[in-house]
C-alpha positions, -999 to +999 in steps of 0.1 A: +449+464-568+485+472-560+505+459-531+500+490-510+463+488-512+464+451-504+487+458-474+464+486-462+433+464-464+451+435-446+463+459-419+427+472-414+415+437-410+442+429-385+434+460-366+397+451-365+406+416-353+428+430-325+401+454-315+376+426-313+400+405-292+404+435-268+366+437-265+364+399-258+391+402-232+373+430-215+341+410-216+358+380-200+374+402-173+342+420-165+321+389-162+342+370-136+321+357-108+341+379-083+332+410-103+296+400-107+292+393-070+312+424-059+292+445-035+264+420-029+255+418+007+235+391+024+202+399+040+192+388+076+225+370+082+222+345+054+245+340+024+235+356-010+249+326-028+260+292-015+296+281-018+287+253-041+270+278-065+301+300-063+323+271-073+300+262-101+300+299-114+338+298-113+340+264-130+317+277-158+336+309-162+369+291-164+356+267-190+341+296-210+374+315-208+394+284-218+372+279-249+376+315-259+413+315-256+417+282-274+399+297-304+418+330-300+452+312-303+446+304-340+443+340-350+480+350-351+487+320-373+459+330-397+472+366-398+507+354-407+493+330-434+472+359-448+503+381-452+523+352-468+495+345-492+493+382-502+530+382-511+528+348-528+501+362-552+527+389-561+555+365-571+589+381-570+578+410-549+595+398-517+629+414-515+622+440-542+623+476-533+588+492-533+598+528-533+624+550-548+657+553-528+660+585-508+686+609-522+714+619-500 
């Protein structure tokens, strides 16, 4: 496999990872307690959900979000490491010209 194929494969993996991260971000945004309770109206003058339950929902959502983003922070480092390893396998390729110079 030449360096162009390896680079293309790595780029596809990075694109898939970024697409997955976007989906996770959308999931987190769309499942905030304020979004989930939006438009809910109490019946007969009572509350739909008590304040303590709302606080618990927000606390759970914040903890979930924190866990997701803690795991997500590692990905850019892994991507950089992946690129470095790809070039390390091809000793001497860094700094070399990979295509013919354009004629003027």
